[in-house]
Every structure is written in C-alpha cells, then in structure tokens.
N, C-alpha and C positions, 0 to 999 in steps of 0.2 A: 394460131389458137385464137378462138372468139368466145366471149361470153355472151350468153343468150338468154333473154328474160321471155322467150316465146310461148307459144300455146301448149308446147310440152313441158312447160316448167323449166326452171334455171338449171341450166348445165353449161359445161365447156365443150365447145365444138372444135374438133380436130381435124385439119386439113392437110393432106400432101400437097407439097409445092414442088414442081420442077423448074429449076431456074433456067434450064437451056430452052425450054418451049413456053415456059409461062403457064403450064397446065396446072390447075387446082381441083384437086378431087377430095370431096368429104369422105372421112373414113371412119368417123365414130363420133358419140357425144357420151359424156360422163356427166351424170346426175350430180348436181350439188344442192346448195339452199339458198334461200333469201332472194333479194333483189341486186343483181350484179352490174359492177361498172367495169372499165377497162382492165384486163389481166396483165400481169407482168412476168416475165420468164427469168428464171435464175441464170446468171451468166454462164453456168455449167450446162444449161439446158436441161437440168434435172428436177425442176420444181417450178410449179405455176402458183401464183397468189393472185386472188380475186377480191377487191373490195366488196363488200356485202351491206348496203345501207339498211337493209330490213332487220339484219341483227346485229348491227354495230361490230361486224366481225370481219376477218380475213378468211375466206375459204381457201383450203390448201389442197393442192394435187401434186404427187409424185409424177415424173415424167420418165417413163422407160427410155433409157440412153440410145437403145437400138431401134426399138419401133416407133417411138415418140407416144405410145399409148398413155393416157392419163389413168391414174388411181387416186380416187378421192381420200384424203387422209383426215378430213375433219375441219374444224375451224378454231380460230383463237379470237378472243375478245381484244378490241383495239383500246378499250377504255375511253372511247370518245365517241360522239354522235355524227352519224352519216359519213363514213369513210368514203371517199370520192375517187381518190388516185393512190396508187402505190408504185414504188420503184425500188429495185434491189440496189444495193451498194456495188460498185465495180468489183469490189474484192470477192462479193458473194456472202460475206459474213452478215449483213444486216437487210432488212427490208424497212423502208420508211412508208408510212401511210399519212395522207393529208385528210383532215375532217373538215367538212363545210358547215356541219351543224353545231359543232363547238370547236371554233377556230384553234387547231392543234395539231401536232405531228406525232404519231406514234413511231416507236422504234422498237424492232424484234430482232433478235439474234436467229441465225438460221442453223438448223441441224439437218444436213441432207440425209444423213444416215437414216434417221428415224423419220423424216418427213415433217418435223415439227417447227414451230416458231415459239420463242419465250421473250416476254416483255423485257425490255432494257430498264436499267435502274433510271427512275425518274419519269419514264414514259406513261402518258404522253406529254410532250412539251407544249405549252402554250403559245399561240402565234398572235400577232397584233392584227393580222388579215386573215381572210378566208383563202386557203391555198387551193385555187381553182386551176392553176397550172404549177408544175414543179419538175426540177430537175436537179440530179446530182452530179458533181464533176468527176470525170474519169479519175482523178487522183484520189477520190473518196474524202475530199478535206471540206468540201463546201456543199451546201444544200441552197437552192435558190427556189423561192415561191413567189407568186404573183396573184394578185387579187383583181381580175379583169373589170369586174363590176365596179370597184370602188378605187381603181386608178393607183394601185400601191404595190410595192415588192418588199420583200424580206430576204435576207441572205444569212445564213446560219453556218458557223464552223462546226464540223462533225468531229467529235473526240476520237482520237486514236493513238493515245498516249499509252504505250504498253506498261508504264510503270503502275497504273491504276486500270486494271481490265474490267472491274465492274462498271466503269463510266465509258468504256467502248462504245460508240455509235451516239453517245448523247449529243444534244444539239444546244448551240449557244448562240444567241442573237449577235451578229457582228456588224449589220448594216441593214438600213431601210430607206426607201425613198418613195417618191411620187412619179407614175409613169402611167399615162393614159393608154388603154386599148393594148396592153401587154398580154397576149393570149396564149402563147406557146413559147417554151423555152428549151434550149439544148447548149450544153457547154461544149466547146472544142476540144481536140485532144489534149492541149497544153493546160486545160482547166484554167486559163486566164481571160478567155473571151466568150462571151455569151451571144448566141444568136437567138432572136425572138421575133415573133410576128407581131406588127403592129395592125391589129384588126380594124382600126380607123383609117389609116392610109393605105392598107392592103400592101404593105411592104414587109421584106424580110431584113431585119436589121442586125448588124453586128457591132456589140459594145464591149469595151474592155471592162474587166471587173477583177480587183486585186484582192489580197488576201484580207485586209480588214473588211471588204465588203462594200467598196465603192464602186458604183456603176458609172462608168466614164461616158463622155460624149460618144455619140455613134461614129465608128470608123467607116462604115459604108451602109449602103441600103439598096434594095432593089425590089422593084414591083412583082407582086407573085399572083396577082388576080383575086378573086372573090371566094368568099366561103371555105377558107382552108381551116380545116377542123383538127388536123394532126400532123406531126412531122417527126421524123428520127434522123439520125445522122450515122454515117460509116467512118468512124474515127481512126485514123492512123497517125501516131506519132512520127515526126520527120526530124 
C-alpha cells in the first residue's frame, strides 16, 4: 500500500505482490483526503491508517482480508499539528501518531469491527523533541522516538496495566538523551536492543536499551551506504 498525493488527488494505492517472482501489479486506488504521509498497516492486515498533515487527522481505511481491497472509513482528529508518522502497537489495540508541528504523540484505540479509532485518555502526550523517527517495541511496552534535526531521542513506557483500562496505551517519558544523526529506528524481537541508522556515518548501529529507557553504548555497527530513507525488520523470537 502506498499513500499518494499525485495529480489525481490524495489516495491509497494498492498493489498485488508475488513473493516468488517479485512481480508487482497495481490493482486499484481509493480516494481519501488531505496531504498524506507514510501509511501503517494493522498487524491483522485489516486496517490502514495514514497521517494527514492538511487536516491534522488520521485517514482510515478497512482492508478486505481476502482481496486486500481498501474501503475508506473516514478520518479522526489527532488533536496535534502536522501528524507525520504513525505505527500500530504489536497487539493491534492501539495506533500511535507523531506530530512535528506540535511535538507530541497521539494514542488511539482500534476497533476493527467498525473500522474506527478512538482517542485515548490524555492523548496527545507532549514530547520534548520532534518525533521525526519512531518505533514501538514488539512487547508493546516501549516507544522510541528520535529528532534527527536536533540530535535527541526520547523513550516512553506504554501503559498496559489491566487494573486501569482507561489508561491503556498512555505514554510516560522514561528516558532521553543526545545522539546525532539518529535517522531510523527498529526494536529487535526481544525488545531489548535498538537498531538505528546513523545518517552521518552511514552505518547501521545496534545499541542495547533497558526498561528505564537507557540507551547503551553500541554493540555493533556496519556500513550501509548513502541515502537510506526507510527500513523494516523481520522479527522472530528465538
């Protein structure tokens, strides 16, 4: 799925992809609204959310589980300025949205049956930096954001205490620090190590990160070349 702001207007573009041959076939576009940034797909593959900076909203589509077709469900306010990135929680219960116009993170609970999102208690949560890059841990307990332009990072704990359901998904700052050129972030399957791209040295770096939000000294690094703009991981617990 691609988000497009092309000459035909904002839309979600769907491709069929064949893993064996690598064939990629465009099969349709679904009109949405606003000015769109990178989309996020729900872990079940049944919902698509797209940040819309023109309306300060998330545009929401349902995904047909058989055909993959998109159905536009409407939008929901993020209550922040310029939503730029969004990620679903690994459990699929929440979607987190970072704002670059008003440094903050919005949290919405997910209802797949109705294709709707509902703002969580206390959302949006202010951040001390602009969340230009973000990643949530596979265990659902940590959210990491980085401000590449200002050489800083924040780590947040994600509330999952079943004794107070109204606070589910809420964010609490547990760590912050200085790191130049932190451009892209991904947690490993154990949720204890962070892989990130150093856009200054053009390296992929692995650093430990513990529960209180302390980013440790790099464990390893490897050159990756220039102009790396995105990355993802195939995570398998071992």
